[in-house]
N, CA and C atoms as a LAMMPS dump frame, in Angstrom:
ITEM: TIMESTEP
0
ITEM: NUMBER OF ATOMS
654
ITEM: BOX BOUNDS ff ff ff
-5.0000000000000000e+02 5.0000000000000000e+02
-5.0000000000000000e+02 5.0000000000000000e+02
-5.0000000000000000e+02 5.0000000000000000e+02
ITEM: ATOMS id mol type element x y z
1 1 1 N 0.871 -1.019 0.319
2 1 2 C -0.257 -0.153 -0.001
3 1 3 C 0.981 1.282 0.033
4 2 1 N 0.523 2.07 -1.064
5 2 2 C 1.546 3.233 -0.91
6 2 3 C 0.984 4.479 -0.379
7 3 1 N 1.507 5.521 0.42
8 3 2 C 1.104 6.546 0.989
9 3 3 C 0.469 7.688 -0.048
10 4 1 N -0.33 8.667 0.034
11 4 2 C -0.497 9.362 -0.956
12 4 3 C -0.015 10.833 0.116
13 5 1 N -0.164 12.065 -0.605
14 5 2 C 0.245 13.036 0.381
15 5 3 C -0.732 13.609 1.179
16 6 1 N -2.049 12.752 1.128
17 6 2 C -2.87 13.196 2.592
18 6 3 C -2.862 12.384 3.461
19 7 1 N -2.934 12.957 4.65
20 7 2 C -2.472 11.885 6.289
21 7 3 C -3.449 10.765 6.272
22 8 1 N -3.274 9.705 6.226
23 8 2 C -4.225 8.619 6.845
24 8 3 C -4.811 8.132 5.153
25 9 1 N -4.201 8.434 4.171
26 9 2 C -4.908 8.183 3.037
27 9 3 C -3.838 7.258 2.342
28 10 1 N -4.147 6.132 1.524
29 10 2 C -3.118 5.059 0.767
30 10 3 C -3.757 5.357 -0.437
31 11 1 N -2.665 4.583 -1.407
32 11 2 C -2.934 4.08 -2.875
33 11 3 C -2.919 2.831 -3.051
34 12 1 N -3.469 1.951 -3.612
35 12 2 C -3.221 0.617 -4.685
36 12 3 C -3.605 0.837 -5.996
37 13 1 N -2.875 1.424 -6.95
38 13 2 C -3.2 1.294 -8.058
39 13 3 C -3.913 2.793 -8.171
40 14 1 N -5.106 2.869 -8.706
41 14 2 C -6.065 4.075 -8.975
42 14 3 C -6.723 4 -7.687
43 15 1 N -6.95 3.294 -6.691
44 15 2 C -7.738 3.279 -5.685
45 15 3 C -7.333 4.009 -4.386
46 16 1 N -8.247 4.801 -3.692
47 16 2 C -7.496 5.129 -2.24
48 16 3 C -8.52 4.617 -1.287
49 17 1 N -7.541 4.147 -0.408
50 17 2 C -7.903 3.687 0.598
51 17 3 C -7.638 4.139 2.194
52 18 1 N -8.405 3.953 3.134
53 18 2 C -8.102 4.193 4.848
54 18 3 C -7.789 3.188 5.622
55 19 1 N -7.065 3.393 6.799
56 19 2 C -6.897 2.215 7.611
57 19 3 C -8.012 1.648 8.236
58 20 1 N -8.492 0.827 8.516
59 20 2 C -9.79 0.658 9.082
60 20 3 C -9.541 0.869 10.362
61 21 1 N -10.333 1.314 11.168
62 21 2 C -10.289 1.731 12.471
63 21 3 C -11.374 0.637 13.405
64 22 1 N -11.747 -0.095 12.593
65 22 2 C -12.351 -1.305 13.352
66 22 3 C -12.667 -2.467 12.631
67 23 1 N -11.497 -3.175 12.117
68 23 2 C -10.812 -4.086 11.769
69 23 3 C -12.301 -5.176 11.256
70 24 1 N -12.285 -5.755 10.499
71 24 2 C -13.798 -6.747 9.697
72 24 3 C -14.589 -6.341 9.772
73 25 1 N -15.111 -4.869 9.703
74 25 2 C -16.392 -4.276 9.896
75 25 3 C -16.51 -3.664 8.504
76 26 1 N -17.268 -3.488 7.614
77 26 2 C -17.652 -2.641 7.018
78 26 3 C -18.58 -1.447 6.963
79 27 1 N -18.794 -0.492 6.501
80 27 2 C -19.984 0.611 6.323
81 27 3 C -20.619 0.823 5.51
82 28 1 N -19.978 0.453 3.982
83 28 2 C -21.121 0.667 3.165
84 28 3 C -20.857 -0.475 2.083
85 29 1 N -20.876 -1.385 2.363
86 29 2 C -20.137 -2.606 1.214
87 29 3 C -18.891 -2.479 0.805
88 30 1 N -18.048 -1.582 1.013
89 30 2 C -16.722 -1.296 0.761
90 30 3 C -15.736 -2.627 0.583
91 31 1 N -15.044 -2.52 -0.303
92 31 2 C -13.73 -3.501 -0.519
93 31 3 C -12.474 -3.562 0.944
94 32 1 N -12.931 -4.272 1.563
95 32 2 C -11.486 -4.397 2.365
96 32 3 C -10.336 -5.306 2.034
97 33 1 N -8.969 -4.801 2.127
98 33 2 C -7.636 -5.343 1.853
99 33 3 C -6.844 -5.26 2.778
100 34 1 N -6.022 -6.601 3.037
101 34 2 C -5.092 -6.681 4.181
102 34 3 C -3.638 -6.417 3.492
103 35 1 N -2.847 -5.409 4.501
104 35 2 C -1.392 -5.892 3.617
105 35 3 C -0.578 -5.586 4.717
106 36 1 N 0.493 -6.244 5.187
107 36 2 C 1.298 -6.524 6.05
108 36 3 C 1.088 -6.789 7.371
109 37 1 N -0.417 -7.278 7.982
110 37 2 C -0.95 -7.171 8.949
111 37 3 C -2.003 -6.074 9.025
112 38 1 N -2.289 -5.218 8.331
113 38 2 C -3.221 -4.066 8.162
114 38 3 C -4.465 -4.292 7.018
115 39 1 N -5.533 -3.937 7.593
116 39 2 C -6.558 -3.777 7.134
117 39 3 C -7.369 -2.522 6.419
118 40 1 N -7.2 -2.578 5.37
119 40 2 C -7.778 -1.059 4.812
120 40 3 C -8.785 -1.138 3.881
121 41 1 N -9.724 0.138 4.03
122 41 2 C -11.007 0.087 3.411
123 41 3 C -10.863 0.799 2.139
124 42 1 N -11.269 0.471 0.92
125 42 2 C -11.764 1.003 -0.397
126 42 3 C -12.459 2.42 -0.268
127 43 1 N -12.1 3.489 -0.888
128 43 2 C -12.69 4.764 -0.503
129 43 3 C -13.35 4.935 -2.047
130 44 1 N -14.326 4.436 -2.105
131 44 2 C -15.168 4.353 -3.186
132 44 3 C -15.563 6.227 -3.749
133 45 1 N -15.132 6.716 -4.712
134 45 2 C -14.974 7.948 -5.157
135 45 3 C -16.583 7.914 -5.49
136 46 1 N -17.085 7.261 -5.979
137 46 2 C -19.042 6.976 -6.832
138 46 3 C -19.792 7.416 -5.531
139 47 1 N -19.149 6.902 -4.514
140 47 2 C -20.076 7.011 -2.932
141 47 3 C -19.756 7.911 -2.04
142 48 1 N -18.644 8.847 -2.326
143 48 2 C -18.117 9.65 -1.308
144 48 3 C -17.483 11.087 -2.108
145 49 1 N -17.913 12.161 -1.906
146 49 2 C -17.761 13.105 -2.831
147 49 3 C -16.073 13.645 -2.463
148 50 1 N -15.958 13.469 -1.095
149 50 2 C -14.885 13.571 -0.338
150 50 3 C -13.805 12.78 -1.231
151 51 1 N -13.929 11.67 -0.816
152 51 2 C -12.707 10.581 -1.971
153 51 3 C -12.954 10.943 -2.968
154 52 1 N -13.692 11.583 -3.917
155 52 2 C -13.712 11.875 -5.253
156 52 3 C -12.601 13.043 -5.043
157 53 1 N -13.05 14.074 -4.14
158 53 2 C -12.012 15.311 -4.517
159 53 3 C -10.545 15.219 -3.99
160 54 1 N -10.493 14.431 -3.161
161 54 2 C -8.915 13.594 -2.519
162 54 3 C -8.265 12.901 -3.782
163 55 1 N -8.861 12.449 -4.591
164 55 2 C -8.444 11.62 -5.569
165 55 3 C -8.193 12.713 -6.724
166 56 1 N -8.821 13.922 -7.104
167 56 2 C -8.543 14.406 -7.695
168 56 3 C -7.883 15.856 -7.59
169 57 1 N -7.043 16.209 -6.454
170 57 2 C -6.658 17.284 -6.017
171 57 3 C -5.524 16.924 -5.631
172 58 1 N -4.284 18.184 -5.698
173 58 2 C -3.034 18.007 -5.152
174 58 3 C -2.998 17.905 -3.974
175 59 1 N -2.308 17.362 -2.801
176 59 2 C -2.922 17.548 -1.393
177 59 3 C -2.172 18.521 -1.327
178 60 1 N -2.746 19.41 -0.05
179 60 2 C -2.845 20.394 0.578
180 60 3 C -2.985 20.168 1.866
181 61 1 N -2.456 21.23 3.098
182 61 2 C -2.829 21.249 4.421
183 61 3 C -4.137 20.962 4.512
184 62 1 N -5.19 20.388 4.21
185 62 2 C -6.856 20.246 4.841
186 62 3 C -6.619 19.948 6.078
187 63 1 N -5.844 18.846 6.242
188 63 2 C -6.016 18.181 7.671
189 63 3 C -5.157 18.351 8.403
190 64 1 N -4.057 19.075 8.49
191 64 2 C -3.001 19.506 9.383
192 64 3 C -3.521 20.433 10.342
193 65 1 N -3.03 20.003 11.605
194 65 2 C -3.518 20.412 12.986
195 65 3 C -5.214 20.606 13.459
196 66 1 N -5.86 19.646 13.014
197 66 2 C -7.144 19.445 13.285
198 66 3 C -7.52 18.354 14.097
199 67 1 N -7.942 19.16 15.109
200 67 2 C -8.309 18.548 16.279
201 67 3 C -10.006 18.539 16.465
202 68 1 N -11.008 19.44 15.707
203 68 2 C -12.079 18.829 15.517
204 68 3 C -12.748 19.814 14.376
205 69 1 N -13.986 18.606 13.619
206 69 2 C -14.4 18.98 12.683
207 69 3 C -15.99 19.071 12.938
208 70 1 N -16.561 20.132 11.936
209 70 2 C -17.847 20.092 11.853
210 70 3 C -18.425 19.639 10.8
211 71 1 N -19.187 18.611 10.502
212 71 2 C -19.418 17.971 9.416
213 71 3 C -21.135 17.936 9.341
214 72 1 N -21.217 18.759 8.071
215 72 2 C -22.983 19.281 7.732
216 72 3 C -23.298 18.181 6.696
217 73 1 N -24.282 17.377 7.207
218 73 2 C -24.951 16.767 6.088
219 73 3 C -24.369 15.267 6.137
220 74 1 N -24.096 14.662 7.259
221 74 2 C -23.754 13.236 7.398
222 74 3 C -23.997 12.395 6.501
223 75 1 N -25.557 12.119 6.237
224 75 2 C -26.226 11.071 5.886
225 75 3 C -26.023 9.746 6.501
226 76 1 N -25.705 8.501 6.154
227 76 2 C -25.68 7.158 6.429
228 76 3 C -24.549 7.063 7.213
229 77 1 N -23.529 8.074 6.851
230 77 2 C -21.867 7.834 7.196
231 77 3 C -21.06 7.353 6.264
232 78 1 N -21.448 7.304 5.096
233 78 2 C -20.27 6.42 4.258
234 78 3 C -19.157 7.456 4.466
235 79 1 N -19.017 8.984 4.169
236 79 2 C -17.586 9.608 4.101
237 79 3 C -17.466 9.783 5.57
238 80 1 N -18.146 9.976 6.441
239 80 2 C -17.764 10.033 7.929
240 80 3 C -16.604 9.031 8.36
241 81 1 N -17.065 8.017 7.697
242 81 2 C -16.479 6.574 8.348
243 81 3 C -14.954 6.774 7.767
244 82 1 N -14.805 7.313 6.575
245 82 2 C -13.489 7.533 6.286
246 82 3 C -12.737 8.718 6.836
247 83 1 N -13.603 9.625 6.684
248 83 2 C -12.953 10.92 7.654
249 83 3 C -12.566 10.567 9.374
250 84 1 N -13.108 9.612 9.727
251 84 2 C -12.91 9.219 10.914
252 84 3 C -11.484 8.249 11.076
253 85 1 N -11.505 7.359 10.101
254 85 2 C -10.168 6.593 9.717
255 85 3 C -9.175 7.493 9.511
256 86 1 N -9.046 8.696 8.74
257 86 2 C -8.023 9.592 8.35
258 86 3 C -7.935 10.708 9.739
259 87 1 N -8.741 10.516 10.323
260 87 2 C -8.575 11.855 11.611
261 87 3 C -8.667 11.017 12.776
262 88 1 N -8.054 9.747 13.246
263 88 2 C -8.576 9.313 14.429
264 88 3 C -8.602 10.031 16.18
265 89 1 N -7.626 10.772 15.941
266 89 2 C -7.441 11.642 17.11
267 89 3 C -8.275 12.773 16.946
268 90 1 N -8.912 13.259 15.81
269 90 2 C -9.837 14.494 16.01
270 90 3 C -11.374 14.007 16.456
271 91 1 N -12.248 14.873 16.876
272 91 2 C -13.578 15.037 17.515
273 91 3 C -14.013 15.439 16.228
274 92 1 N -15.015 14.422 15.788
275 92 2 C -15.895 14.695 14.464
276 92 3 C -17.54 15.073 14.672
277 93 1 N -17.828 15.867 14.765
278 93 2 C -19.619 16.398 14.89
279 93 3 C -20.124 16.333 13.739
280 94 1 N -21.296 15.643 13.613
281 94 2 C -21.797 15.571 12.945
282 94 3 C -23.241 15.893 12.568
283 95 1 N -23.817 16.366 11.713
284 95 2 C -25.041 17.156 11.831
285 95 3 C -25.861 16.726 10.451
286 96 1 N -26.943 16.298 11.079
287 96 2 C -27.7 15.606 9.825
288 96 3 C -29.414 15.67 10.246
289 97 1 N -29.862 15.979 9.276
290 97 2 C -31.651 16.591 9.713
291 97 3 C -32.474 15.64 9.474
292 98 1 N -32.177 14.307 8.736
293 98 2 C -33.14 13.551 8.456
294 98 3 C -33.222 12.341 9.326
295 99 1 N -34.29 12.08 10.015
296 99 2 C -34.2 10.541 11.245
297 99 3 C -34.118 9.602 10.489
298 100 1 N -34.617 9.514 9.427
299 100 2 C -34.105 8.315 8.749
300 100 3 C -32.427 7.951 8.266
301 101 1 N -32.077 8.731 8.194
302 101 2 C -30.445 8.815 7.792
303 101 3 C -29.479 8.788 9.012
304 102 1 N -30.352 9.399 10.176
305 102 2 C -29.828 9.587 11.678
306 102 3 C -29.377 8.04 12.224
307 103 1 N -30.223 7.289 11.931
308 103 2 C -30.292 6.296 12.794
309 103 3 C -29.605 5.49 12.348
310 104 1 N -28.996 5.161 11.157
311 104 2 C -27.755 4.2 10.712
312 104 3 C -26.411 5.027 11.027
313 105 1 N -26.486 6.271 11.207
314 105 2 C -25.398 7.184 11.426
315 105 3 C -25.094 6.878 12.957
316 106 1 N -26.212 7.006 14.058
317 106 2 C -25.942 6.812 14.708
318 106 3 C -25.744 5.224 15.78
319 107 1 N -25.705 4.398 14.779
320 107 2 C -25.21 2.945 15.179
321 107 3 C -24.189 2.614 14.894
322 108 1 N -23.466 3.599 13.505
323 108 2 C -22.133 3.723 13.169
324 108 3 C -21.435 4.243 13.885
325 109 1 N -22.029 5.535 14.683
326 109 2 C -21.015 5.895 15.832
327 109 3 C -20.85 5.46 17.341
328 110 1 N -21.857 4.536 17.395
329 110 2 C -21.375 3.822 18.627
330 110 3 C -20.202 2.876 18.527
331 111 1 N -19.506 2.552 17.302
332 111 2 C -18.346 1.687 17.145
333 111 3 C -16.992 2.883 16.975
334 112 1 N -17.23 4.261 16.737
335 112 2 C -16.348 5.039 16.434
336 112 3 C -16.522 6.381 17.949
337 113 1 N -15.743 5.94 18.673
338 113 2 C -15.627 6.936 19.345
339 113 3 C -15.477 8.749 19.397
340 114 1 N -14.849 8.72 18.041
341 114 2 C -14.626 9.994 17.743
342 114 3 C -15.557 11.266 16.816
343 115 1 N -16.851 10.048 16.886
344 115 2 C -17.749 10.526 15.898
345 115 3 C -19.156 10.834 16.963
346 116 1 N -19.488 12.113 16.598
347 116 2 C -20.866 12.614 17.819
348 116 3 C -21.418 13.117 16.729
349 117 1 N -22.799 12.393 16.729
350 117 2 C -23.883 12.698 15.623
351 117 3 C -24.664 13.692 16.289
352 118 1 N -25.129 14.532 15.47
353 118 2 C -26.251 15.781 16.353
354 118 3 C -27.1 15.844 15.063
355 119 1 N -28.582 15.192 15.426
356 119 2 C -29.876 15.388 14.797
357 119 3 C -30.018 16.989 14.753
358 120 1 N -30.276 17.607 13.785
359 120 2 C -30.507 18.969 13.711
360 120 3 C -30.191 19.204 12.496
361 121 1 N -30.463 20.623 12.009
362 121 2 C -30.997 21.241 10.701
363 121 3 C -29.698 22.325 10.556
364 122 1 N -28.796 21.97 9.736
365 122 2 C -27.669 22.851 9.1
366 122 3 C -27.853 24.144 8.988
367 123 1 N -29.06 24.861 8.728
368 123 2 C -29.589 25.915 8.599
369 123 3 C -29.613 26.669 10.018
370 124 1 N -29.682 25.758 11.072
371 124 2 C -29.641 26.373 12.166
372 124 3 C -28.83 25.915 13.319
373 125 1 N -27.495 26.9 12.961
374 125 2 C -26.351 26.546 13.978
375 125 3 C -26.277 26.962 15.448
376 126 1 N -27.037 28.159 15.381
377 126 2 C -27.404 28.143 16.924
378 126 3 C -27.85 27.055 17.658
379 127 1 N -28.477 25.823 17.212
380 127 2 C -29.114 24.878 18.185
381 127 3 C -27.731 23.91 18.366
382 128 1 N -26.648 24.136 17.906
383 128 2 C -25.457 23.174 18.01
384 128 3 C -24.704 23.656 18.376
385 129 1 N -24.296 24.958 18.362
386 129 2 C -22.83 25.507 18.304
387 129 3 C -22.202 25.572 19.775
388 130 1 N -23.095 25.618 20.64
389 130 2 C -22.369 25.553 21.882
390 130 3 C -21.94 24.081 22.271
391 131 1 N -22.643 23.097 21.634
392 131 2 C -21.867 21.872 21.832
393 131 3 C -20.982 21.449 20.928
394 132 1 N -20.613 22.141 19.867
395 132 2 C -19.655 22.083 18.825
396 132 3 C -18.643 22.832 19.316
397 133 1 N -18.701 24 19.491
398 133 2 C -17.44 24.533 19.91
399 133 3 C -16.799 25.461 18.651
400 134 1 N -15.395 25.533 19.018
401 134 2 C -14.889 26.044 17.56
402 134 3 C -14.041 24.791 16.945
403 135 1 N -13.996 24.402 15.849
404 135 2 C -13.552 23.341 14.948
405 135 3 C -12.207 24.196 14.062
406 136 1 N -11.625 22.951 13.548
407 136 2 C -10.476 23.591 12.811
408 136 3 C -11.125 23.293 11.07
409 137 1 N -11.946 22.71 11.14
410 137 2 C -12.248 22.15 9.684
411 137 3 C -13.866 22.019 9.424
412 138 1 N -14.421 22.91 8.705
413 138 2 C -15.568 22.759 8.525
414 138 3 C -15.942 21.695 6.857
415 139 1 N -16.445 20.985 6.831
416 139 2 C -16.913 20.171 5.772
417 139 3 C -18.402 20.079 5.601
418 140 1 N -19.102 20.442 4.413
419 140 2 C -20.667 20.779 4.197
420 140 3 C -21.011 19.637 2.894
421 141 1 N -21.893 19.201 2.975
422 141 2 C -22.637 18.207 2.084
423 141 3 C -23.946 17.979 2.116
424 142 1 N -24.829 19.164 1.759
425 142 2 C -26.052 19.384 2.15
426 142 3 C -26.806 19.614 1.016
427 143 1 N -28.088 19.251 0.845
428 143 2 C -28.765 19.244 -0.359
429 143 3 C -30.017 20.031 -0.343
430 144 1 N -29.388 21.54 -0.395
431 144 2 C -30.611 22.47 0.471
432 144 3 C -30.119 23.527 -0.719
433 145 1 N -31.013 24.635 -0.876
434 145 2 C -30.883 25.756 -1.702
435 145 3 C -29.783 26.933 -1.523
436 146 1 N -29.608 27.156 -0.422
437 146 2 C -28.52 28.014 -0.234
438 146 3 C -27.319 27.557 0.576
439 147 1 N -27.203 26.729 0.331
440 147 2 C -25.702 26.262 0.303
441 147 3 C -24.559 26.822 0.781
442 148 1 N -24.299 28.278 0.049
443 148 2 C -23.379 28.789 0.494
444 148 3 C -23.568 29.472 1.799
445 149 1 N -24.816 29.968 1.852
446 149 2 C -25.213 30.631 2.99
447 149 3 C -25.071 29.846 4.179
448 150 1 N -25.474 28.633 4.154
449 150 2 C -25.339 27.879 5.071
450 150 3 C -24.296 27.329 6.059
451 151 1 N -23.085 27.865 4.843
452 151 2 C -21.508 27.231 5.15
453 151 3 C -21.083 28.528 5.634
454 152 1 N -21.468 29.803 5.273
455 152 2 C -21.205 31.068 5.879
456 152 3 C -21.345 31.39 7.349
457 153 1 N -22.768 30.937 7.598
458 153 2 C -23.684 30.963 9.01
459 153 3 C -22.647 29.689 10.147
460 154 1 N -22.346 28.672 9.382
461 154 2 C -21.689 27.826 10.389
462 154 3 C -20.267 27.916 10.627
463 155 1 N -19.648 28.789 9.7
464 155 2 C -17.91 28.994 9.769
465 155 3 C -18.162 30.295 10.764
466 156 1 N -19.211 31.094 10.945
467 156 2 C -19.286 32.408 11.899
468 156 3 C -19.325 31.734 13.131
469 157 1 N -20.242 30.26 13.303
470 157 2 C -20.51 30.024 14.361
471 157 3 C -19.662 29.01 15.14
472 158 1 N -19.015 28.462 13.948
473 158 2 C -18.011 27.637 14.716
474 158 3 C -16.202 27.445 14.259
475 159 1 N -16.261 28.039 13.136
476 159 2 C -14.734 27.805 12.494
477 159 3 C -13.629 29.044 13.16
478 160 1 N -12.753 28.187 13.482
479 160 2 C -11.68 28.765 14.154
480 160 3 C -10.981 30.172 13.155
481 161 1 N -10.282 30.734 13.809
482 161 2 C -9.796 31.973 12.841
483 161 3 C -8.451 30.709 12.316
484 162 1 N -8.365 31.36 10.898
485 162 2 C -7.264 30.338 10.175
486 162 3 C -7.809 29.362 9.71
487 163 1 N -9.178 28.819 10.028
488 163 2 C -9.289 27.261 10.1
489 163 3 C -9.671 27.232 8.308
490 164 1 N -9.985 25.896 8.002
491 164 2 C -10.308 25.306 6.472
492 164 3 C -11.472 25.012 6.347
493 165 1 N -12.132 24.751 5.174
494 165 2 C -13.401 24.21 5.007
495 165 3 C -13.346 23.684 3.46
496 166 1 N -14.125 22.658 3.186
497 166 2 C -14.719 22.188 2.33
498 166 3 C -16.433 22.579 1.778
499 167 1 N -16.546 23.241 0.667
500 167 2 C -18.234 23.292 0.622
501 167 3 C -18.389 22.594 -0.596
502 168 1 N -19.054 21.101 -0.787
503 168 2 C -19.633 20.248 -1.579
504 168 3 C -20.776 20.896 -2.152
505 169 1 N -20.736 21.73 -3.418
506 169 2 C -21.865 22.226 -4.031
507 169 3 C -22.518 21.484 -4.983
508 170 1 N -23.825 20.977 -4.594
509 170 2 C -24.788 20.43 -5.377
510 170 3 C -25.797 21.461 -5.993
511 171 1 N -24.998 21.476 -7.314
512 171 2 C -25.797 22.555 -8.442
513 171 3 C -27.174 22.402 -8.738
514 172 1 N -27.543 21.321 -8.769
515 172 2 C -29.468 20.948 -8.936
516 172 3 C -30.04 20.911 -7.708
517 173 1 N -29.214 21.419 -6.44
518 173 2 C -30.259 21.441 -5.067
519 173 3 C -30.334 23.048 -5.278
520 174 1 N -29.605 23.411 -6.043
521 174 2 C -30.005 25.093 -6.194
522 174 3 C -31.039 25.663 -6.622
523 175 1 N -30.951 24.897 -8.03
524 175 2 C -31.405 25.26 -9.255
525 175 3 C -31.653 24.298 -10.393
526 176 1 N -32.576 24.056 -10.954
527 176 2 C -33.057 23.149 -12.086
528 176 3 C -32.474 23.766 -13.772
529 177 1 N -32.777 25.197 -13.539
530 177 2 C -32.232 25.528 -14.834
531 177 3 C -31.09 26.385 -15.288
532 178 1 N -30.715 27.299 -14.084
533 178 2 C -29.157 27.934 -14.169
534 178 3 C -28.016 26.979 -14.702
535 179 1 N -26.833 27.471 -15.413
536 179 2 C -25.932 26.582 -15.396
537 179 3 C -24.924 26.513 -14.577
538 180 1 N -24.015 25.541 -14.226
539 180 2 C -23.438 25.327 -13.496
540 180 3 C -22.344 26.395 -13.018
541 181 1 N -21.871 27.01 -14.143
542 181 2 C -20.843 27.826 -13.7
543 181 3 C -21.426 28.965 -13.114
544 182 1 N -22.798 29.434 -13.384
545 182 2 C -23.221 30.727 -12.728
546 182 3 C -23.642 30.248 -11.503
547 183 1 N -23.849 29.174 -10.822
548 183 2 C -24.339 28.637 -9.221
549 183 3 C -22.857 28.622 -8.993
550 184 1 N -21.532 28.437 -9.585
551 184 2 C -20.36 28.077 -8.82
552 184 3 C -20.022 29.64 -8.352
553 185 1 N -20.319 30.571 -9.182
554 185 2 C -19.826 32.133 -9.08
555 185 3 C -20.747 32.502 -8.238
556 186 1 N -21.928 32.317 -8.191
557 186 2 C -22.419 32.683 -7.284
558 186 3 C -22.005 32.638 -5.605
559 187 1 N -21.844 31.029 -5.477
560 187 2 C -21.488 30.436 -4.24
561 187 3 C -19.906 31.188 -3.871
562 188 1 N -19.243 31.409 -5.013
563 188 2 C -17.974 32.304 -4.606
564 188 3 C -18.071 33.662 -4.201
565 189 1 N -19.213 34.27 -4.925
566 189 2 C -19.272 35.668 -4.298
567 189 3 C -20.102 35.695 -2.847
568 190 1 N -20.847 34.737 -2.574
569 190 2 C -21.621 34.64 -0.997
570 190 3 C -20.424 34.516 0.209
571 191 1 N -19.55 33.561 -0.313
572 191 2 C -18.009 33.429 0.215
573 191 3 C -17.434 34.73 0.504
574 192 1 N -16.943 34.939 -0.63
575 192 2 C -16.217 36.236 -0.716
576 192 3 C -17.062 37.215 0.331
577 193 1 N -18.08 37.772 0.113
578 193 2 C -18.653 38.578 0.768
579 193 3 C -18.903 38.202 2.123
580 194 1 N -18.651 37.145 2.603
581 194 2 C -18.51 37.111 4.078
582 194 3 C -17.122 37.049 4.703
583 195 1 N -16.283 36.973 3.941
584 195 2 C -14.825 37.433 4.37
585 195 3 C -14.088 36.199 4.369
586 196 1 N -14.51 35.341 3.729
587 196 2 C -13.514 33.903 3.596
588 196 3 C -13.153 33.707 1.989
589 197 1 N -12.081 33.299 1.745
590 197 2 C -11.332 33.053 0.284
591 197 3 C -11.873 31.551 -0.114
592 198 1 N -11.791 31.937 -1.369
593 198 2 C -12.036 30.78 -2.293
594 198 3 C -10.895 30.329 -2.597
595 199 1 N -10.397 29.409 -2.259
596 199 2 C -8.853 28.835 -2.668
597 199 3 C -8.702 28.169 -4.068
598 200 1 N -9.985 27.765 -4.766
599 200 2 C -10.264 26.995 -5.812
600 200 3 C -11.264 25.925 -5.794
601 201 1 N -11.737 25.488 -7.026
602 201 2 C -12.772 24.707 -6.966
603 201 3 C -12.396 23.663 -8.149
604 202 1 N -13.014 22.188 -7.961
605 202 2 C -12.789 21.31 -8.334
606 202 3 C -14.135 20.247 -8.616
607 203 1 N -14.928 20.157 -10.014
608 203 2 C -15.666 19.49 -10.685
609 203 3 C -15.222 17.907 -10.116
610 204 1 N -16.536 17.134 -9.545
611 204 2 C -16.669 15.964 -9.138
612 204 3 C -16.635 14.761 -10.376
613 205 1 N -17.482 15.48 -11.609
614 205 2 C -17.421 14.711 -12.478
615 205 3 C -16.084 13.454 -13.107
616 206 1 N -16.354 12.475 -13.225
617 206 2 C -17.414 11.648 -13.611
618 206 3 C -18.022 10.813 -12.439
619 207 1 N -17.663 11.343 -10.926
620 207 2 C -18.023 10.549 -10.038
621 207 3 C -19.457 11.352 -9.191
622 208 1 N -19.609 12.284 -9.192
623 208 2 C -20.899 13.104 -9.023
624 208 3 C -21.004 14.106 -9.983
625 209 1 N -21.917 13.879 -11.054
626 209 2 C -22.191 14.914 -12.085
627 209 3 C -23.021 16.342 -11.304
628 210 1 N -22.521 17.208 -11.864
629 210 2 C -22.567 18.773 -11.146
630 210 3 C -22.43 18.779 -9.895
631 211 1 N -21.474 18.443 -9.724
632 211 2 C -21.245 18.684 -8.168
633 211 3 C -19.641 19.538 -8.105
634 212 1 N -19.222 20.187 -7.221
635 212 2 C -18.431 21.15 -7.294
636 212 3 C -17.734 21.108 -5.983
637 213 1 N -16.331 20.874 -5.413
638 213 2 C -15.6 21.089 -4.334
639 213 3 C -15.369 22.52 -4.386
640 214 1 N -15.251 23.397 -3.571
641 214 2 C -14.927 24.398 -3.095
642 214 3 C -14.005 24.738 -1.899
643 215 1 N -12.674 25.002 -1.973
644 215 2 C -11.976 25.096 -1.19
645 215 3 C -11.905 26.305 -0.379
646 216 1 N -12.342 26.629 1.04
647 216 2 C -12.292 27.746 1.649
648 216 3 C -11.27 27.849 2.942
649 217 1 N -11.083 29.165 2.941
650 217 2 C -10.274 29.318 4.119
651 217 3 C -10.611 30.58 4.826
652 218 1 N -10.475 30.861 6.162
653 218 2 C -10.787 31.956 6.639
654 218 3 C -9.883 33.582 5.902
């Protein structure tokens, strides 16, 4: 297994892997591979936008010094599980508003001490900011209209000075008619108006169509 430039992330051929924090256990039916007595989980880029982003991006200090993460839109825990592998010593607060998705997320979190699920709406950070406190990394993957505004509000509530973020922009959750380039440009303007720096954007096709990852810093 070869190391990548990302902490806790490995490569075998074209595939990314993380070291399995719960050997023998799968989270979403992913392939397991054992080398030199260590078990790794294949990080499927078609199931995880963060996996697609890391696989298509030159490594940068996204995870450096991260002790706590606010993850918005945890779903069933697919990407959360790999992030928990990558950052085993960080506390990952995971916000999910759907009770149906929250149930399997909660079951998964019982096996991962560093994952703390929160049943809440990411549009209302005032309801969980006191529990989360200050984080070094804000990651957002929500299917709502005002995605950039949601990111801005959560960053204002919880992101540390000098913190970093990734906004997974779902274009068709914003509009069904406007071109993707216009939606990305609008999100950039919203982030810049709030004093955030957009360090770049990456289109996630073919893994996720009309999805873009925006790199954000304070």
